[in-house]
C-alpha positions in Angstrom: 116.7 67.1 81.3 114.2 65.8 78.8 111.0 67.6 78.0 108.0 65.5 76.6 104.9 67.4 75.3 101.3 66.4 74.8 98.0 68.2 75.5 96.4 64.8 76.4 96.7 63.2 79.9 96.2 59.8 78.4 99.4 60.1 76.6 101.3 60.7 79.8 99.6 57.7 81.4 100.6 55.5 78.5 104.2 56.7 78.7 104.3 56.0 82.5 102.8 52.5 82.0 105.3 51.7 79.3 108.4 53.1 80.9 107.9 52.8 84.7 108.2 49.3 86.0 106.6 48.4 89.3 108.6 45.2 89.5 112.0 46.6 88.9 114.5 48.1 91.3 114.1 51.7 90.2 113.1 54.5 92.5 111.1 57.3 90.9 110.3 60.7 92.4 107.1 61.9 90.7 106.3 65.6 91.4 103.1 67.3 90.3 102.1 71.0 90.7 98.5 70.5 92.0 96.7 68.2 94.3 94.1 67.6 91.6 96.7 66.2 89.3 98.2 64.3 92.1 94.9 62.5 92.6 94.6 62.0 88.8 98.0 60.2 88.6 97.3 58.3 91.8 94.1 56.9 90.1 96.0 56.2 86.9 98.7 54.1 88.7 96.1 52.2 90.7 94.1 51.5 87.5 97.2 50.2 85.6 98.1 47.9 88.5 94.9 46.8 90.0 96.5 43.6 91.2 98.4 45.5 93.8 95.3 46.9 95.5 92.7 45.1 97.5 89.0 45.6 97.0 89.5 48.5 94.6 91.2 50.6 97.3 90.1 54.3 97.2 91.8 55.9 100.1 94.7 57.9 98.7 97.0 57.4 101.7 96.8 53.6 101.3 97.4 53.8 97.5 100.3 56.2 97.9 101.9 53.9 100.5 101.6 50.9 98.2 103.2 52.9 95.4 106.2 53.9 97.6 106.7 50.2 98.4 107.1 49.7 94.7 109.5 52.6 94.3 107.0 55.3 93.0 107.2 58.3 95.2 104.3 60.5 94.0 103.9 63.9 95.6 102.6 67.4 95.1 105.6 69.6 95.7 104.6 71.1 99.0 103.5 67.7 100.3 106.9 66.4 99.4 108.6 69.1 101.4 106.3 68.5 104.3 107.3 64.8 104.2 110.9 65.8 104.3 110.3 68.0 107.3 108.3 65.3 109.2 111.0 62.7 108.7 114.0 65.0 109.0 116.3 65.5 112.0 115.5 69.2 112.6 113.2 71.0 114.9 111.1 73.0 112.5 108.6 75.6 113.4 105.2 75.6 111.7 104.2 78.7 109.8 101.8 79.6 112.7 104.6 79.3 115.2 106.9 81.4 113.0 104.2 84.1 113.0 104.3 84.1 116.8 108.1 84.7 116.7 107.6 87.5 114.1 104.9 89.0 116.3 107.3 89.1 119.2 110.0 90.7 117.0 107.5 93.4 115.9 106.7 94.2 119.5 110.4 94.4 120.4 111.0 97.4 118.1 109.4 100.8 118.8 108.8 101.5 115.1 106.9 98.3 114.6 105.1 98.0 117.9 101.8 99.6 116.7 98.5 98.6 115.2 99.6 99.4 111.6 102.6 96.9 111.6 100.7 94.3 113.6 97.8 94.4 111.1 100.3 93.4 108.5 101.7 90.5 110.5 100.3 87.8 108.2 101.7 89.5 105.1 105.1 90.0 106.8 105.1 86.3 107.8 104.5 85.2 104.3 107.2 87.5 103.1 109.7 86.1 105.6 108.9 82.5 104.6 109.3 83.4 100.9 112.7 84.9 101.8 113.9 82.0 103.8 112.7 79.5 101.2 114.6 81.4 98.5 118.0 80.2 99.8 119.4 83.8 99.4 121.8 85.1 102.0 120.8 88.2 104.2 123.1 90.4 102.2 121.5 89.3 98.9 118.0 89.9 100.5 119.0 93.4 101.5 120.2 94.2 98.0 116.7 93.3 96.6 115.4 96.8 97.2 116.8 100.2 98.3 113.7 101.7 100.0 113.5 102.7 103.6 110.6 100.3 104.3 112.6 97.4 102.9 115.5 98.2 105.0 113.3 98.1 108.1 111.8 94.7 106.9 115.4 93.4 106.5 116.3 94.5 110.0 113.2 92.7 111.4 114.1 89.6 109.3 117.6 89.6 110.6 116.2 89.8 114.3 113.8 87.0 113.3 116.7 84.8 112.1 118.7 85.5 115.2 115.7 84.5 117.4 115.3 81.2 115.5 119.0 80.5 115.9 118.9 81.3 119.6 116.1 78.8 120.1 117.8 76.2 117.9 115.0 75.8 115.4 114.4 76.3 111.8 111.4 77.9 110.1 109.6 76.2 107.2 111.6 77.9 104.5 115.0 77.3 106.1 114.0 73.6 106.6 113.0 73.2 103.0 116.3 74.6 101.7 118.4 72.6 104.1 116.6 69.3 103.6 116.6 69.7 99.8 120.4 70.2 100.0 120.9 67.2 102.3 118.4 64.7 101.0 119.8 61.5 99.6 118.7 61.8 96.0 121.4 59.4 95.0 119.0 56.6 95.8 116.5 57.8 93.2 116.9 56.9 89.5 114.6 59.5 88.0 112.8 62.8 88.7 109.4 63.3 86.9 108.1 66.8 86.8 104.5 66.3 85.6 102.6 69.4 84.5 103.7 73.0 84.0 105.3 74.7 87.0 104.7 78.4 86.2 107.0 79.9 87.2 109.7 77.7 88.4 110.2 78.8 92.1 113.4 78.5 94.1 112.2 75.2 95.7 111.6 73.7 92.3 115.0 74.9 91.1 116.8 73.5 94.1 115.2 70.1 93.5 116.2 70.2 89.8 119.7 71.3 90.7 120.1 68.4 93.2 119.1 65.8 90.7 121.5 67.3 88.1 124.3 67.3 90.7 123.9 63.6 91.3 123.6 63.1 87.5 120.1 61.6 87.6 117.6 61.7 84.8 114.9 64.4 84.8 111.8 64.2 82.6 109.2 67.0 82.3 105.7 66.4 80.9 104.3 69.7 79.5 100.7 70.0 78.3 101.3 71.8 75.1 100.9 70.7 71.4 104.2 70.9 69.4 102.2 70.7 66.2 101.4 74.3 66.9 104.6 75.7 68.6 103.8 79.3 67.9 100.4 79.2 69.7 100.3 82.3 72.0 98.9 80.1 74.8 102.3 78.4 75.1 104.4 81.6 75.6 104.6 81.3 79.4 105.6 77.6 79.1 108.2 78.3 76.6 109.6 81.2 78.6 110.0 78.9 81.6 111.3 75.6 80.1 113.5 76.9 77.3 115.8 78.0 80.1 116.5 74.3 80.7 116.3 72.7 77.2 116.2 74.4 73.8 112.7 74.1 72.2 114.2 72.3 69.2 115.0 69.4 71.5 111.5 69.1 73.0 109.8 65.8 72.0 106.2 65.2 71.3 104.4 62.1 72.7 101.1 63.3 71.5 98.8 60.6 70.0 96.7 61.6 67.0 93.2 62.4 68.1 90.6 63.6 65.6 88.5 66.4 67.1 84.9 66.0 66.0 83.0 68.2 68.3 83.1 72.0 68.3 84.5 72.2 71.8 87.4 69.8 71.0 88.2 71.8 67.8 88.0 75.1 69.8 90.5 73.6 72.4 92.9 72.8 69.6 92.4 76.1 67.7 92.1 78.7 70.3 94.5 81.7 69.9 96.0 80.5 66.6 93.6 79.2 64.1 89.9 78.5 63.3 87.7 75.5 63.7 86.7 73.7 60.5 83.0 74.3 61.2 80.5 74.8 64.1 79.1 71.3 63.9 77.2 71.2 67.2 76.2 73.2 70.3 79.0 72.0 72.6 80.2 75.6 73.1 77.7 77.9 74.7 78.1 81.4 76.1 75.6 82.3 78.9 75.0 85.9 80.0 73.4 86.8 83.3 72.3 90.0 85.1 74.2 89.3 88.3 76.8 86.9 89.8 74.2 85.5 92.2 72.0 84.6 89.3 74.9 83.2 87.4 75.9 80.8 90.2 72.4 79.8 91.0 71.8 78.8 87.3 75.1 76.9 87.0 74.5 74.8 90.2 70.9 74.1 89.2 72.1 73.2 85.6 74.7 70.8 87.0 72.1 69.2 89.1 69.8 68.6 86.1 72.7 67.1 84.1 73.2 64.6 87.0 69.5 64.0 87.4 69.1 63.3 83.7 72.0 60.9 83.7 74.0 63.0 81.3 77.0 63.0 83.6 78.1 61.7 86.9 78.9 64.3 89.6 82.7 63.9 89.3 82.4 64.5 85.5 81.3 68.1 86.0 83.7 71.0 86.9 83.0 74.6 87.8 86.1 76.6 86.9 86.4 80.0 88.5 89.1 82.4 89.6 89.5 82.5 93.4 87.3 79.4 94.0 87.8 79.6 97.8 85.9 82.9 97.6 82.9 81.3 96.1 82.8 78.1 98.0 80.4 79.2 100.7 77.9 80.4 98.1 78.2 77.3 96.0 77.9 75.1 99.1 74.6 76.8 100.1 73.3 76.5 96.5 74.3 72.9 96.4 72.4 72.2 99.6 69.3 73.9 98.2 69.4 71.8 95.0 70.5 68.6 96.7 73.8 68.3 94.7 77.0 66.7 96.0 79.6 69.4 95.4 83.3 69.0 96.0 83.5 71.9 98.4 84.8 71.6 101.9 82.4 71.4 104.8 82.0 74.6 106.7 85.1 75.3 108.8 84.7 75.4 112.6 85.0 79.2 112.7 81.7 79.3 110.8 79.9 76.8 112.9 78.1 78.0 116.1 80.4 76.2 118.7 83.5 77.2 116.8 82.3 80.8 116.6 81.6 80.8 120.3 85.1 79.7 121.2 86.5 82.3 118.9 84.4 85.1 120.4 85.3 84.1 124.0 89.0 84.4 123.3 88.5 87.5 121.1 87.1 89.4 124.1 90.6 89.8 125.4 92.5 90.0 122.1 90.3 92.1 119.8 92.4 94.7 117.9 90.0 97.5 119.0 91.2 97.0 122.7 94.4 98.9 122.0 92.8 101.5 119.7 90.0 102.3 122.2 92.3 101.8 125.3 89.9 99.3 126.8 90.7 96.4 129.2 88.8 94.1 126.9 86.1 94.3 124.2 82.6 92.7 123.8 79.9 94.2 121.7 76.4 93.3 120.8 77.4 91.1 117.8 79.7 89.0 119.9 77.1 88.6 122.6 74.5 87.5 120.1 76.8 85.0 118.5 77.8 83.6 121.9 74.2 83.1 123.0 73.0 81.8 119.6 76.0 79.4 119.5 74.4 77.3 122.2 77.8 76.5 123.8 77.0 78.4 127.0 74.1 77.1 129.0 71.1 79.5 128.7 68.3 78.3 131.1 65.9 81.1 130.0 65.3 80.7 126.3 63.8 84.3 126.2 67.3 85.7 126.8 68.3 85.7 123.2 65.1 87.3 121.9 65.3 89.9 124.7 68.8 90.9 123.6 67.7 91.0 120.0 64.7 93.3 120.8 66.9 95.6 123.0 70.0 95.6 120.8 69.6 99.3 120.0 70.2 100.1 123.7 73.3 98.0 123.7 75.0 99.6 120.7 77.5 101.5 122.8 78.3 98.6 125.1 82.0 97.7 124.7 83.0 96.3 128.1 81.4 94.1 130.7 80.8 97.1 133.0 79.1 98.8 130.1 76.8 95.9 129.7 76.0 95.6 133.5 75.3 99.4 133.7 73.0 99.3 130.7 71.1 96.3 132.0 70.6 98.1 135.3 69.2 101.1 133.4 66.8 98.8 131.5 65.6 97.3 134.7 64.9 100.8 136.0 63.2 101.7 132.7 60.9 98.7 133.1 59.4 100.4 136.1 58.4 103.3 133.9 56.7 101.3 131.1 52.9 101.3 131.3 50.1 100.7 128.8 51.0 104.0 127.0 54.2 102.2 125.8 52.8 99.2 124.0 55.3 99.4 121.2 58.3 99.8 123.5 60.5 96.6 123.5 60.4 96.5 127.3 56.6 96.2 127.4 56.7 92.5 126.7 59.9 91.7 128.6 59.9 90.8 132.2 62.3 92.0 134.9 63.3 88.4 135.5 64.4 88.0 131.9 66.6 91.2 132.2 68.1 89.8 135.4 68.8 86.5 133.5 70.5 88.5 130.7 72.8 90.1 133.3 73.6 86.6 134.8 74.5 85.3 131.3 76.8 88.3 130.7 78.4 87.6 134.1 78.9 83.9 133.0 80.5 85.0 129.7 82.9 87.3 131.6 83.9 84.4 134.0 84.4 81.9 131.1 86.4 84.4 129.0 88.6 85.2 132.0 89.1 81.5 132.8 90.1 80.8 129.2 92.8 83.5 129.2 94.2 82.2 132.5 96.6 79.6 131.3 100.4 79.1 131.4 102.6 79.1 128.3 102.2 75.9 126.2 102.3 74.8 122.6 99.6 75.2 120.0 98.4 71.6 120.5 98.4 71.9 124.3 96.4 75.2 124.2 93.7 73.7 122.0 93.5 70.5 124.0 93.3 72.6 127.2 90.4 74.6 125.9 88.5 71.5 124.7 88.8 70.0 128.2 87.7 73.2 129.8 84.4 73.1 127.9 83.9 69.5 128.7 84.4 70.1 132.5 82.8 73.6 132.9 79.3 73.6 134.7 78.3 76.7 132.6 78.7 75.2 129.1 77.0 72.6 127.1 78.9 69.6 125.8 80.6 70.2 122.5 78.8 68.5 119.7 80.3 65.1 118.7 81.0 66.3 115.1 82.8 69.3 116.5 84.9 67.1 118.8 85.9 65.0 115.8 86.9 68.0 113.8 88.8 69.5 116.8 90.6 66.1 117.2 91.7 66.3 113.5 92.9 69.9 114.1 94.8 68.8 117.2 96.4 66.0 115.1 97.3 68.5 112.4 98.7 70.8 115.1 101.3 68.1 116.1 103.6 70.0 113.7 103.0 73.1 115.9 104.6 71.5 118.9 107.9 73.1 119.1 107.2 76.6 120.6 105.7 77.5 123.9 103.4 80.5 123.5 101.2 82.5 125.8 97.4 82.0 125.8 97.1 85.6 124.4 99.4 84.7 121.5 97.3 81.5 120.9 94.0 83.5 121.1 95.2 86.0 118.5 95.6 83.1 116.1 92.5 81.1 117.1 90.7 82.3 113.9 93.3 80.7 111.7 93.3 77.5 113.9 89.5 77.1 113.7 89.4 78.0 110.0 91.2 74.6 109.6 92.2 75.0 105.9 94.5 72.0 106.2 91.5 70.0 107.2 89.8 71.2 104.0 92.7 70.1 101.9 92.9 66.7 103.5 89.2 66.2 102.9 89.5 67.4 99.3 92.0 64.7 98.6 91.0 61.8 100.9 89.7 59.6 98.0 91.5 58.8 94.8 88.4 59.4 92.7 86.0 62.2 93.6 82.2 61.5 93.6 81.2 65.1 93.6 81.1 68.1 91.3 84.4 69.9 91.4 84.8 73.6 92.1 88.3 74.8 91.3 90.5 77.4 89.6 91.7 77.6 86.0 95.2 76.9 87.2 94.2 73.4 88.5 92.8 71.7 85.5 95.8 70.9 83.3 95.8 67.2 82.3 92.2 66.8 83.5 89.1 65.7 81.7 85.4 66.5 82.5 82.3 65.8 80.5 80.9 69.3 81.2 82.9 72.4 82.2 81.4 75.6 83.4 83.9 78.5 83.1 82.3 81.1 85.4 82.7 84.8 86.1 84.2 85.2 82.6 84.4 89.0 82.8 87.2 91.6 82.4 87.8 91.7 86.2 88.6 88.0 86.5 90.2 87.2 83.2 93.1 87.7 82.8 94.0 86.9 86.4 94.9 89.8 88.6 98.3 89.6 90.2 98.0 91.4 93.6 100.9 92.1 95.8 100.6 93.1 99.5 103.3 95.0 101.2 106.1 94.2 101.9 106.2 92.1 98.7 106.1 93.7 95.3 106.5 92.6 91.7 110.0 94.0 91.5 111.1 92.1 94.6 109.6 88.9 93.3 111.3 89.4 90.0 114.7 89.8 91.7 114.2 86.7 93.9 113.4 84.6 90.7 116.4 86.1 88.9 118.7 85.3 91.8 117.4 81.9 92.8 116.2 80.3 89.5 117.4 80.1 85.9 114.6 82.4 84.8 115.5 85.9 84.1 113.1 88.8 83.9 114.7 92.0 82.7 112.2 94.3 84.4 109.0 94.4 86.3 107.0 94.7 83.1 108.5 91.5 81.8 107.3 89.6 84.9 103.8 91.0 84.6 103.7 90.1 80.9 104.8 86.6 81.8 101.8 86.3 84.1 99.5 87.7 81.4 100.8 84.9 79.1 100.2 82.4 81.9 96.5 83.5 82.0 96.3 82.7 78.3 97.7 79.3 79.0 95.1 78.7 81.8 92.3 79.5 79.3 93.8 76.9 76.9 93.9 74.2 79.7 90.4 75.0 80.8 89.1 74.5 77.3 91.2 71.3 77.0 89.5 69.9 80.1 86.0 69.8 78.4 85.1 66.6 76.6 81.4 67.1 75.7 80.5 70.7 76.4 81.8 74.0 77.8 79.6 76.7 79.2 81.3 80.1 79.3 79.3 82.3 81.8 79.5 85.9 82.9 77.3 88.5 84.4 76.6 92.0 83.3 76.6 93.8 86.7 78.5 93.5 90.0 77.4 95.7 92.9 75.6 97.9 90.4 78.7 98.4 88.2 78.4 97.3 84.6 80.8 94.6 83.5 82.1 93.6 80.2 83.0 90.0 79.2 86.7 89.1 79.2 88.5 90.1 76.0 89.3 86.4 75.7 85.7 86.1 74.4 87.0 87.8 71.2 89.7 85.1 70.9 87.0 82.4 71.3 84.8 84.1 68.7 87.7 84.4 66.3 88.6 80.8 66.6 84.9 80.0 65.8 85.2 82.2 62.7 83.0 85.0 64.1 83.6 88.7 63.9 86.5 88.7 61.4 85.0 90.8 58.7 85.7 94.6 58.8 82.2 95.5 57.4 80.4 94.1 60.4 80.6 96.7 63.3 78.3 94.8 65.7 79.7 94.0 69.1 81.1 90.5 69.6 78.2 89.7 71.9 75.6 90.6 69.2 77.5 88.5 66.7 77.6 85.5 69.0 73.9 85.9 69.6 73.2 85.9 65.8 75.1 82.7 65.5 73.0 81.1 68.3 76.0 80.7 70.7 75.2 83.4 73.3 72.1 83.4 75.4 70.6 85.5 78.2 70.2 82.6 80.7 68.9 84.5 83.7 65.4 83.6 84.6 64.8 87.0 86.1 66.4 89.1 83.4 63.1 90.3 82.0 61.0 90.1 85.1 59.6 93.4 86.4 58.9 92.2 89.9 58.4 89.1 92.0 54.8 88.5 93.0 53.9 88.5 96.7 52.2 85.5 98.1 48.8 86.6 99.2 47.8 84.5 102.2 44.2 83.7 103.1 44.2 85.8 106.2 41.6 85.2 108.9 39.0 87.9 109.0 39.6 90.7 111.5 37.5 90.8 114.6 35.0 93.7 114.8 35.7 94.3 118.5 38.9 96.2 117.7 39.0 100.0 117.8 40.2 101.6 114.6 41.8 105.1 114.9 42.1 107.6 112.1 45.9 106.9 112.3 45.1 103.2 111.7 43.2 104.3 108.5 46.3 106.1 107.4 48.4 102.9 108.0 45.8 101.0 105.9 46.1 103.5 103.0 49.9 103.1 103.3 49.9 99.3 103.4 46.8 97.1 104.2 49.0 94.2 105.2 50.8 96.3 107.8 47.4 97.5 109.2 46.3 93.8 109.5 49.5 92.9 111.4 49.3 95.9 113.7 45.8 94.8 114.7 46.4 91.1 115.0 50.1 90.7 116.0 50.2 93.1 118.9 53.2 91.3 120.5 55.2 91.8 117.4 54.2 95.5 117.1 57.4 96.4 118.9 60.0 99.0 117.8 63.5 97.6 118.3 65.8 99.4 115.8 67.6 102.6 116.6 65.6 104.4 113.9 62.2 103.3 115.3 63.2 103.9 119.0 64.4 107.4 118.2 61.2 108.3 116.5 59.1 106.6 119.2 61.0 108.5 121.9 60.5 111.7 119.9 56.8 111.2 119.8 56.6 110.9 123.6 59.0 113.8 124.1 57.0 115.9 121.7 53.8 115.2 123.7 55.4 116.2 127.0 57.0 119.2 125.5 53.7 120.5 124.0 52.1 120.1 127.4 54.9 122.1 129.1 54.8 124.7 126.3 51.1 125.2 126.8 51.6 125.5 130.6 54.4 128.0 130.2 53.0 130.0 127.3 49.1 129.7 127.2 49.1 132.7 124.9 51.2 132.9 121.8 51.6 135.8 119.5 54.0 137.1 116.9 55.3 139.5 119.5 56.3 136.8 122.0 57.4 134.2 119.3 61.0 135.1 119.8 60.8 134.5 123.5 59.0 131.2 123.0 61.6 130.0 120.5 64.4 130.7 122.9 62.6 128.8 125.6 62.2 125.6 123.5 65.5 124.0 124.5 64.7 124.4 128.2 61.2 123.0 127.7 62.6 120.0 125.8 65.3 119.5 128.4 62.7 119.5 131.2 60.5 117.0 129.3 63.6 114.9 128.6 64.3 114.4 132.4 60.8 112.9 132.8 61.2 110.6 129.8 64.9 109.6 129.5 64.7 106.8 132.0 62.2 104.9 129.8 64.5 105.2 126.8 68.1 104.5 128.0 69.6 105.1 124.6 73.1 106.4 123.8 73.3 110.2 124.3 74.0 110.8 120.6 70.6 109.3 119.9 69.0 111.6 122.5 70.6 114.6 120.8 69.0 113.5 117.6 65.6 113.0 119.3 65.8 116.5 120.8 66.6 118.1 117.5 63.6 116.3 115.9 61.2 117.5 118.7 62.6 121.1 118.4 61.9 121.0 114.7 58.3 119.7 115.3 57.6 122.3 118.0 58.9 125.1 115.8 56.7 123.9 112.9 53.7 123.7 115.2 54.1 127.3 116.4 54.6 128.5 112.8 51.5 126.6 111.7 49.4 128.2 114.6 50.4 131.7 113.5 50.4 131.0 109.8 47.0 132.6 109.2 47.6 136.4 108.4 44.1 137.2 109.9 45.3 136.3 113.4 48.3 137.5 115.3 47.6 135.7 118.6 46.0 132.5 119.9 45.2 130.9 123.2 46.5 127.3 123.8 45.0 124.6 126.0 45.2 120.8 126.4 41.6 119.9 125.8 40.7 116.6 124.2 38.4 116.5 121.2 37.2 113.0 120.6 34.8 111.7 118.0 33.6 108.1 117.8 31.5 106.4 115.2 30.3 102.8 114.6 30.4 101.9 110.9 29.7 98.3 109.6 30.3 97.0 113.0 33.7 98.6 113.4 34.4 101.4 115.9 36.2 104.3 114.4 37.8 106.9 116.7 39.4 110.3 116.1 41.2 112.4 118.7 42.9 115.7 118.9 44.4 117.1 122.1 45.7 120.6 121.5 43.0 123.3 121.4 44.0 126.6 119.7 41.5 129.4 120.1 41.6 132.5 117.9 39.3 135.5 118.4 36.7 134.1 116.0 37.5 130.4 115.5 38.9 127.3 117.2 41.3 124.7 115.8 42.5 121.4 117.2 45.8 119.6 116.6 46.7 116.0 117.5 49.9 115.7 119.5 49.8 111.9 120.0 49.6 110.7 116.4 53.4 110.3 116.0 53.3 107.3 118.2 51.4 105.5 115.5 53.0 107.0 112.4 56.6 107.6 113.3 57.5 109.1 109.9 55.8 110.0 106.7 59.1 110.4 104.9 61.5 108.0 103.2 64.9 108.8 101.7 64.0 107.3 98.4 62.8 108.2 95.0 60.5 111.2 94.3 57.6 109.0 93.4 57.9 107.1 96.7 57.9 110.4 98.7 54.9 111.7 96.7 52.9 108.6 97.7 53.8 109.2 101.4 53.0 112.9 101.1 49.5 112.0 99.7 48.9 109.6 102.6 49.9 112.3 105.0 47.6 114.8 103.4 44.7 112.4 103.3 45.2 111.6 107.0 45.1 115.2 108.2 42.1 115.9 106.0 40.1 112.8 107.2 41.0 113.5 110.9 39.8 117.1 110.6 36.6 116.2 108.8 35.8 113.3 111.1 36.2 115.3 114.3 33.9 118.0 112.8 31.4 115.2 112.1 31.3 115.8 108.3 29.3 113.4 106.2 32.2 113.1 103.7 34.3 111.6 106.5 31.7 109.0 107.3 31.6 108.1 103.6 35.4 107.6 103.5 35.3 105.4 106.6 32.5 103.3 105.1 34.8 102.6 102.2 37.6 101.5 104.5 35.2 99.5 106.6 34.0 97.6 103.5 37.6 96.9 102.5 38.5 95.6 106.0 35.4 93.5 106.3 36.1 92.0 102.8 39.5 90.9 104.0 41.5 93.2 101.6 44.9 93.2 103.2 47.3 93.2 100.3 50.9 94.1 100.7 52.0 97.4 99.1 55.7 97.1 98.8 57.9 100.1 98.8 60.7 102.0 100.5 58.5 102.4 103.6 58.9 98.6 104.1 62.4 99.1 105.6 60.9 101.5 108.2 58.1 99.1 109.2 58.1 97.3 112.5 56.8 94.2 110.8 59.6 94.0 108.1 60.8 90.6 109.3 57.4 89.2 110.2 56.1 90.3 106.7 59.0 88.6 105.0 58.3 85.4 106.9 54.6 85.4 106.7 53.6 87.1 103.5 56.2 86.6 100.8 56.4 83.6 98.5 
């Protein structure tokens, strides 16, 4: 083996151009560790031999095929193994098919046939593939760990191997081992390992061993600089490759390049020396408040660079740990700013039709079915996604909004009978709804719409049942059968053309999953993975030799790459160094023992392996900096989910290489020192903003024919905008959340309970208070019977409603007898109403409960809770104090107005003037989340 070293990708290209002849008879196997480097080398080969390619061919499959015709077999390692499997003589199960076999093995054992083990199926499947790909015998695998759980895993693995043998098939790992052992590498003249494989895995070791066995040349290209062999960034590389060739025998093919810019000097000096001088602003550290703000800024900044002509899209890279995690956010931001980003299009599972297919199958395979002991499972979220997905024909477009408005009533619906029973209850409730219930969600919903909702649920039940009624077939056949069902069903809309094309591509990819007959239930349990079509994403990622979009990738993918502008994002202590996470049944110690047994690398203990990965993180920082030609932006946020973050400690290494923070007499933080040098900036546009201004609309004046109650005035004091909406958007003044409906039901139950209380106890005194208090539950229960039909909520909500009403009744009684001068009072339901016309507006105040003392009479309102559900908010003290003041002012104004006091008229004149002048500003606060117009206000009043 020969090891050639250079940090520059151009040096490798020159070596290949000089030493690899396209017109000779040699056959070269060229293996790279990443698909991005694969594309880079493909592009290089094409550019060096343009005469072989017609019309500047860009499709990578065509270019790769031409290269193979000339003896150059360029592959990413896993693609090479896949090629061997496709062209090999064996029946090989796909990883999904293997997972089905493993699932059956789990179900065949009493200890593993439970939700805990089944929930770990994916992790167990990955473990089994790792074990089979290691090439270790079953005895060697059992010896990896002595714990009871590992013994059980090995027993399951043994059963899994027996099942594979019985069916005459191999899994992916077994096939890789066998095909690497049997492949005719005699026909190759050379193996090129291009880039650092960290660590060397058993599959890499087997490939190296096979070329050594047939005495073929092996050349490794390593992206390190031998001029600085002691650079800590190279420790992981040295620990890996010195097992093959002593470092003294490594050769440098590095060309001499003078680093003029600061970023190029930093890339050369990081971790071991200092730059000569900070000669420009090509290194910038950007600090943000939050990750959302950070990503928004970066995507917008990339867009400006493209717009200004500073760089082409493919010359910009966003480097971030776990890039797949950020791709949805970056995709949305890119769409907002109109930037072409190299992120996969949304997978089918995240598109309406794909989500609908998933939910229809999930009805009969949801994990909650076994836990709750149900025949199937369908909740409100699944129904909403099915209807919104537009795959099922919905003749009445009001059905979706109906379910949205009534979703609080459907919260406990988990089966189709639950749904049918609840809809029947709502149809019965509709008969009880009159003009007293204008804020009830049923007030604006017709019976016909409720019947249509029931019909749609019945159709969903029929379709889901049909989809589960299929014989055993392969993955490909199952998906094809489902597609045809939707094309032929009279209850579904035609699948969108784009979705059909994507499904066709998935079906094509599933041709590898065509060796195992599985049940429809087994297929349905894996439909999420099928529709998530990650393979489709990878193919799209690499379809062209040269990208034309901004790249989003991980720090492990950029060795031997060059970009004009590099954004290293999420540069905080949580992300750098990379976190190595293990999920049971794998562990660091088991991985260490597999590497020790199946490769030439030797790790003495678990700590040594973790130290190796820490060294690898340092190497990835080095390669990320090497990838930047013009500028690098190092970005991090200060908070995540309210938790304060610190920048990665690698920021200290960067500062040190820039000659900052080395003196002992300067005790400032590294961030402060970088700020002083003009290298670190607070880039967030909202960092110093106190609040975002609300967009004040030019609202039409309010008609003077509307009646304004004193409760309306309290609402105006709380929020003028809410008052305006209540008076002008009556159809939207509907309570639909469980919180609102509980309070709304409580207001009606309170009214009815007060009437019953007065009828049963027209006289109250301190002597009979004990008797009245004990009678309250029966009074409330009697009132509940009259009202419950109108509010068919879950019983747990009704228990809460009754507790609230009990509290309000107890407080009312205490208030009636709170005056020490009176020990008794007479109660009656007698309306006190005051009406006054002020500036053309009609103001009305009402109180319904008359309390007569020996020398004085008081009145109380018992209907005001319909309008003002709650004067409390579980928020800050200041917020609650504001609400308490509104409450105090309301009761004071109502009392004065009903007593015809002049002060009340003056107060109402002020409000009439404000309303007439069109003053309907929004007063934002915690009360917004309890407002029936929360969504309407966001849509109509915020800019």
